[in-house]
C-alpha positions in Angstrom: 0.1 -0.2 0.1 2.9 2.4 0.7 4.5 1.7 -2.6 1.1 2.7 -4.4 0.4 5.7 -2.5 4.1 7.0 -2.9 3.5 6.6 -6.7 0.3 8.6 -6.4 1.8 11.4 -4.9 4.7 11.2 -7.4 2.1 11.5 -10.2 0.7 14.7 -9.1 4.2 16.2 -8.4 5.1 18.3 -11.4 8.8 18.2 -10.3 8.9 14.4 -11.0 9.5 12.9 -14.6 6.4 11.8 -16.6 8.5 8.8 -17.8 11.7 7.5 -16.9 12.5 6.3 -20.4 14.7 3.3 -21.2 15.0 1.3 -24.4 13.4 -2.0 -24.6 16.9 -3.9 -24.8 18.2 -1.7 -21.7 15.3 -2.7 -19.5 15.5 -6.2 -20.5 19.2 -6.4 -19.7 19.0 -4.4 -16.6 16.6 -6.6 -14.8 15.8 -10.2 -14.7 12.1 -10.4 -15.8 11.9 -14.3 -16.1 9.5 -16.2 -14.3 10.7 -18.6 -11.8 10.1 -22.3 -10.7 10.5 -21.3 -7.0 8.7 -18.5 -4.9 10.7 -15.5 -4.0 10.6 -13.8 -0.5 8.4 -10.6 0.4 11.2 -8.3 0.2 11.9 -9.4 -3.7 8.3 -9.1 -4.4 8.0 -5.6 -3.1 11.2 -4.8 -5.3 9.6 -6.0 -8.4 6.5 -3.8 -7.6 8.7 -0.7 -7.0 10.5 -1.4 -10.2 7.4 -1.7 -12.3 6.1 1.5 -11.1 9.6 3.4 -11.4 9.4 2.5 -15.4 5.7 2.9 -15.6 4.4 6.1 -17.6 2.8 8.4 -15.0 -0.5 8.9 -16.8 -1.9 10.9 -13.9 0.7 13.5 -14.3 -0.6 17.0 -15.0 2.0 17.1 -18.0 1.0 13.8 -19.7 -1.0 14.9 -22.9 -0.3 11.6 -25.0 -3.4 9.6 -24.9 -7.1 10.3 -24.6 -7.3 8.6 -21.1 -5.2 10.6 -18.6 -5.6 11.7 -15.0 -5.7 10.0 -11.8 -8.8 10.2 -9.8 -8.4 9.0 -6.2 -12.0 8.0 -5.8 -11.9 5.9 -9.0 -8.6 4.4 -7.9 -10.2 3.3 -4.6 -13.3 1.9 -6.3 -10.8 -0.2 -8.5 -9.2 -1.6 -5.5 -12.4 -2.3 -3.8 -13.5 -4.2 -7.1 -10.3 -6.3 -7.0 -10.7 -7.2 -3.6 -14.3 -8.4 -4.3 -13.0 -10.4 -7.1 -16.3 -11.5 -8.7 -17.8 -11.8 -12.2 -20.7 -10.0 -13.7 -22.7 -12.7 -15.2 -25.5 -13.2 -12.6 -27.1 -11.4 -9.8 -26.3 -14.4 -7.3 -22.6 -13.8 -7.6 -22.6 -10.0 -8.1 -25.7 -8.7 -6.7 -24.6 -5.1 -6.0 -22.6 -4.7 -9.0 -25.2 -6.0 -11.3 -27.8 -3.5 -9.8 -25.2 -0.5 -10.1 -24.6 -1.3 -13.8 -28.5 -1.4 -14.4 -28.8 1.9 -12.6 -25.6 3.5 -14.4 -26.6 2.4 -17.7 -30.3 3.6 -17.4 -28.9 7.1 -16.4 -26.4 7.2 -19.2 -29.3 6.4 -21.8 -31.4 9.2 -20.1 -28.5 11.6 -20.9 -28.4 10.5 -24.4 -31.8 11.3 -24.7 -33.8 8.3 -24.8 -37.1 8.5 -23.1 -37.2 7.2 -19.4 -33.8 5.7 -20.2 -35.3 2.9 -22.0 -33.1 0.6 -23.7 -30.2 -1.8 -23.0 -26.6 -1.8 -22.6 -23.4 -3.3 -21.2 -19.9 -2.4 -19.9 -17.4 -4.0 -22.3 -13.5 -4.2 -22.5 -13.2 -1.0 -24.4 -14.6 1.3 -27.2 -13.3 -1.2 -29.9 -15.5 -4.0 -28.5 -18.4 -1.6 -27.7 -18.1 -0.8 -31.7 -18.0 -4.4 -32.5 -21.0 -5.3 -30.4 -22.9 -2.5 -32.3 -22.0 -4.0 -35.6 -23.0 -7.6 -34.2 -26.3 -6.3 -33.1 -27.1 -4.2 -36.1 -26.5 -7.2 -38.3 -28.7 -9.4 -36.0 -31.6 -7.1 -36.4 -31.6 -7.2 -40.1 -30.8 -10.7 -40.5 -31.6 -12.7 -37.2 -30.8 -16.0 -38.9 -27.1 -15.1 -39.2 -26.8 -16.3 -35.5 -27.3 -19.9 -36.5 -26.4 -20.1 -40.2 -23.6 -17.5 -40.3 -22.7 -15.2 -43.3 -23.3 -17.6 -45.9 -27.0 -17.0 -45.2 -27.1 -13.3 -45.9 -26.4 -11.0 -48.8 -23.2 -8.9 -49.0 -23.5 -6.6 -46.1 -21.9 -3.0 -46.2 -21.3 -0.7 -43.5 -20.4 3.1 -43.6 -18.1 5.2 -41.6 -16.1 8.1 -42.0 -12.4 8.3 -43.1 -11.4 9.7 -40.0 -13.3 7.2 -37.7 -11.7 4.7 -35.4 -9.9 1.6 -37.0 -12.3 -0.6 -34.7 -15.0 -0.5 -37.2 -12.8 -2.4 -39.7 -11.5 -4.7 -37.0 -14.9 -5.4 -36.2 -15.9 -6.3 -39.8 -12.8 -8.5 -40.0 -13.7 -10.3 -36.7 -17.4 -10.7 -37.7 -16.5 -12.3 -41.0 -18.1 -9.1 -42.7 -14.8 -8.1 -44.2 -12.7 -4.9 -44.2 -13.6 -4.6 -47.9 -17.3 -4.2 -46.8 -16.7 -1.1 -44.7 -16.8 2.1 -46.9 -15.1 5.2 -45.7 -16.8 8.3 -46.3 -15.3 11.6 -47.0 -14.8 14.3 -44.4 -14.6 18.0 -44.7 -11.4 20.0 -43.7 -12.3 19.9 -40.0 -12.7 16.0 -40.0 -16.5 15.8 -40.3 -18.3 13.3 -42.2 -20.0 14.7 -45.5 -23.6 13.6 -45.4 -24.0 14.0 -49.4 -21.0 11.4 -49.8 -22.5 9.2 -47.2 -26.1 9.0 -49.3 -24.2 8.9 -52.6 -22.1 5.7 -51.3 -25.3 4.1 -50.0 -27.1 4.5 -53.4 -24.2 3.0 -55.1 -23.9 0.0 -52.7 -27.6 -0.7 -53.1 -27.1 -0.4 -57.0 -24.6 -3.0 -56.9 -27.0 -5.5 -54.9 -25.2 -4.9 -51.7 -27.2 -4.5 -48.4 -26.2 -1.5 -46.2 -26.9 -2.2 -42.8 -24.8 0.1 -40.4 -23.7 3.8 -40.4 -21.1 4.6 -37.6 -21.0 8.3 -37.1 -18.2 9.5 -34.8 -18.6 12.1 -31.9 -15.0 12.9 -31.2 -12.8 11.8 -33.7 -9.3 10.4 -32.2 -7.0 12.7 -34.2 -9.1 15.8 -34.9 -11.6 15.8 -32.2 -14.4 16.2 -34.9 -18.1 15.6 -34.4 -20.0 14.3 -37.4 -23.3 16.0 -38.2 -25.6 13.5 -36.3 -28.8 15.1 -37.3 -28.0 14.9 -40.9 -26.8 11.3 -40.7 -29.8 10.3 -38.8 -32.2 11.5 -41.6 -30.1 9.5 -44.1 -30.1 6.4 -41.8 -34.2 6.8 -41.4 -34.5 7.3 -45.2 -32.8 4.2 -46.3 -33.6 2.0 -43.1 -30.2 1.6 -41.9 -28.9 1.1 -38.2 -27.4 4.2 -37.0 -24.5 3.8 -34.3 -22.8 6.7 -32.8 -19.1 6.2 -31.7 -18.9 8.7 -28.8 -16.1 6.9 -27.1 -14.2 10.1 -27.0 -16.8 12.8 -27.2 -19.5 11.0 -25.0 -18.4 12.9 -21.9 -19.4 16.2 -23.4 -23.1 15.1 -22.9 -22.3 16.0 -19.2 -21.7 19.6 -20.0 -24.5 22.0 -20.5 -22.1 24.2 -22.5 -20.7 21.6 -24.9 -23.5 18.8 -25.3 -24.9 20.6 -28.4 -22.0 18.9 -30.3 -23.8 15.6 -30.1 -27.3 16.9 -31.4 -28.9 14.0 -32.8 -27.3 11.3 -30.8 -30.7 10.7 -29.4 -31.8 9.5 -32.7 -28.9 6.5 -32.7 -29.9 3.0 -32.5 -26.6 2.3 -30.4 -23.9 4.6 -28.9 -20.6 3.7 -27.5 -19.3 6.1 -24.5 -16.2 5.5 -22.8 -16.2 7.2 -19.4 -12.3 6.2 -19.0 -11.5 8.8 -21.5 -13.0 12.4 -21.0 -14.7 11.6 -17.8 -11.3 10.5 -16.1 -12.7 7.0 -14.8 -9.7 4.7 -14.4 -9.3 2.2 -17.4 -11.2 0.4 -18.4 -14.8 1.7 -18.4 -16.7 1.5 -21.9 -20.3 1.3 -22.4 -22.3 0.2 -25.2 -25.9 1.6 -25.0 -28.6 0.2 -27.3 -32.1 1.7 -27.6 -34.0 -1.3 -28.2 -34.3 -3.5 -25.2 -34.0 -7.2 -25.4 -32.3 -7.0 -28.8 -28.7 -7.5 -27.3 -30.0 -10.4 -25.3 -31.7 -12.0 -28.2 -28.4 -11.6 -30.4 -25.8 -13.1 -28.0 -27.8 -15.5 -25.5 -26.8 -19.1 -25.5 -28.7 -20.4 -22.6 -26.0 -22.1 -20.7 -27.8 -24.0 -18.2 -25.0 -24.2 -15.5 -25.0 -20.5 -15.2 -28.4 -19.2 -16.3 -31.0 -21.6 -14.5 -34.4 -20.7 -15.3 -35.9 -21.8 -11.9 -34.0 -19.4 -9.7 -35.8 -17.6 -6.8 -35.1 -14.2 -7.9 -36.0 -11.9 -10.9 -33.9 -13.5 -13.8 -33.8 -10.3 -15.7 -30.9 -9.4 -13.6 -28.8 -12.2 -14.8 -27.3 -10.1 -17.4 -24.2 -12.3 -18.5 -26.1 -14.1 -21.5 -26.4 -10.9 -23.5 -22.4 -10.5 -23.4 -20.0 -12.0 -25.8 -17.8 -12.8 -22.7 -18.6 -15.2 -20.2 -15.9 -14.0 -17.5 -16.8 -10.2 -17.3 -14.8 -7.7 -15.2 -16.7 -5.4 -12.8 -16.1 -1.9 -14.6 -19.1 -0.2 -13.3 -18.3 0.5 -9.6 -15.4 3.1 -10.3 -17.9 5.2 -12.4 -20.7 4.8 -10.2 -18.5 5.8 -7.1 -17.0 8.9 -8.9 -20.4 9.9 -9.8 -21.6 9.9 -6.3 -18.4 11.6 -5.1 -18.5 14.3 -7.8 -22.0 14.5 -8.8 -23.0 15.4 -12.4 -21.9 19.0 -11.6 -18.5 17.6 -10.9 -18.2 15.9 -14.2 -19.4 19.1 -15.9 -16.8 21.2 -14.3 -14.0 18.6 -15.3 -15.3 18.7 -18.7 -15.5 22.4 -19.2 -12.0 22.9 -17.8 -10.4 20.5 -20.1 -12.2 22.2 -22.9 -11.1 25.6 -21.7 -7.5 24.4 -21.6 -7.7 23.4 -25.1 -9.0 26.7 -26.1 -6.3 28.5 -24.1 -3.5 26.5 -26.0 -5.2 27.2 -29.4 -5.5 31.0 -28.6 -1.7 31.1 -27.8 -0.1 29.3 -30.7 -2.6 30.3 -33.5 -0.6 33.4 -34.4 2.6 32.7 -32.4 5.8 32.4 -34.6 6.9 28.8 -35.4 3.4 27.1 -35.2 0.9 26.3 -37.9 -2.7 24.9 -37.5 -3.4 21.8 -39.1 -7.1 23.1 -39.8 -8.5 26.5 -39.5 -10.8 27.3 -36.5 -11.1 26.6 -32.8 -11.1 23.1 -32.1 -14.4 21.3 -31.2 -12.8 19.1 -28.6 -9.7 19.2 -26.7 -7.8 17.9 -29.7 -5.4 20.8 -30.8 -3.6 19.6 -33.9 -0.5 21.8 -35.0 3.0 21.6 -36.4 5.9 23.2 -34.7 8.4 24.8 -37.5 11.7 25.0 -36.1 13.5 28.3 -37.2 15.6 26.6 -39.9 12.3 25.8 -41.8 10.7 29.1 -41.6 12.4 30.8 -44.3 11.8 27.9 -47.0 9.0 28.0 -49.4 6.2 25.6 -48.8 7.2 22.8 -51.2 8.0 19.1 -51.0 11.4 19.6 -49.6 9.9 21.6 -46.6 7.2 19.1 -46.1 9.7 16.1 -46.0 11.9 18.1 -43.3 8.9 19.1 -41.3 7.5 15.4 -41.2 10.7 14.7 -39.1 10.3 17.5 -36.5 7.6 15.9 -34.4 9.3 12.5 -34.0 12.5 14.1 -32.8 10.8 16.6 -30.3 8.8 13.5 -29.0 11.8 11.4 -28.6 13.5 14.1 -26.6 10.5 14.8 -24.7 10.5 11.1 -23.6 14.4 11.0 -22.9 14.2 14.0 -20.6 10.8 12.9 -19.1 9.3 16.2 -18.9 6.1 15.8 -20.9 4.4 13.7 -23.6 2.3 14.6 -26.5 1.2 12.4 -29.4 2.0 12.9 -33.2 0.9 11.4 -36.3 0.4 11.8 -40.1 -3.2 11.9 -41.6 -4.1 11.6 -45.2 -1.6 14.0 -47.2 -0.6 16.0 -44.0 2.9 15.1 -42.5 3.6 14.3 -39.0 1.9 16.8 -36.7 1.3 17.2 -32.8 -2.1 16.1 -31.6 -2.4 17.5 -28.2 -5.4 16.2 -26.0 -6.5 17.1 -22.6 -8.6 15.1 -20.3 -6.9 15.5 -17.1 -8.5 18.3 -14.9 -5.4 18.6 -12.8 -3.5 20.3 -15.8 -3.4 24.0 -15.6 -2.7 27.1 -17.9 0.9 26.9 -16.4 1.3 23.3 -17.8 0.1 24.3 -21.0 2.7 27.1 -21.0 5.4 24.7 -20.1 4.5 22.4 -22.9 5.0 25.1 -25.5 8.3 26.2 -24.0 9.5 22.7 -23.9 8.4 22.2 -27.5 10.5 25.2 -28.6 13.5 24.3 -26.3 13.7 20.7 -27.7 13.1 21.8 -31.3 14.8 25.2 -32.1 18.0 23.4 -33.3 16.2 21.2 -35.9 
């Protein structure tokens, strides 16, 4: 316990490193990580714990901006410890009575926030947004062709799913896993801000139907991974209604904005979706993992996935069997992911989550306002970011005098990787970078940790300039 608490304290200490980086071969050579035949003593076990945390990334550090999941909430952490202490499974009420009820209550509240009347519908916590998105694809297919459950893909026509070219790769992974195939996922064009273009979506649906294919799913994104873009959900919903297609909204990253009265308008139309992915472990700061798949039609998930295992789901139990939720999941063993969200909600209230969300969005706008006209910075797209994603190039002095041509782009593409490597070696901060389409490597800054401040944003800018001025 002392080791864990010391690590927590260090995670909030700005004088400590975000990372004590070593190359893989160095760590492999420096420590003996091999599993042993004989047990080790307590002192050695504690040393392994200390070593593991010494080289772990401090994802709760206020200057860690690398991923969508950041921050370290003490209530959520305590809830995770309690969950591990209880060490139970989520398939029946008889072995997880409180956790099953909390999942019921929490999912209902999330559906109410989405805008489904009375919180009606269904849902489940899954092992991450990728699996939640795959659930949506699975259920949409079953809704249109229930016979696929017994007879497989050979019994159905060629199915086509549509999603934006900026959407998460999990849509293609899901199609591959379900036997639909990645070629059956059509990528829809986006505008310069990364939003799906509805006219292109409708055009591609018509093309698919003319070829004899069956459009069965449109997955819109509310908060894309790189740009933080929100697809025009109302327009997408109109198209899905017109062509009778299941509408899914991947709000893994952007779903948290539903907690904010100031920002929830960005998801206008989400209430018309048939299913929604929402990851509280991202923008809401709940410890990993905590991902929910919400479905508007009650009972559909159960019909799609149930296998009636008689050794778990006996029909003559002495309580309400609707609380034996495990048969609607693909998993048998399922981790308790709800308690940390529920306990944080009780500790913070909806108003606390709203303040958290609003602060992170304000910090992103603060960064944008500083760098948009600052020498040495170029924005990847025009205009204020919709989410906390701020995408930019840092242009070192040596490149500022060059014309905007292929040579400049080639040299600029090497800047972000070098600065990122230096960040990690110094351990001062971390920000992600990537190319996208015809755009060479750029920084993607994201903020989901409410412990960050304006001073941390100022530090980031100064650190980028310090580490990149000689390039």
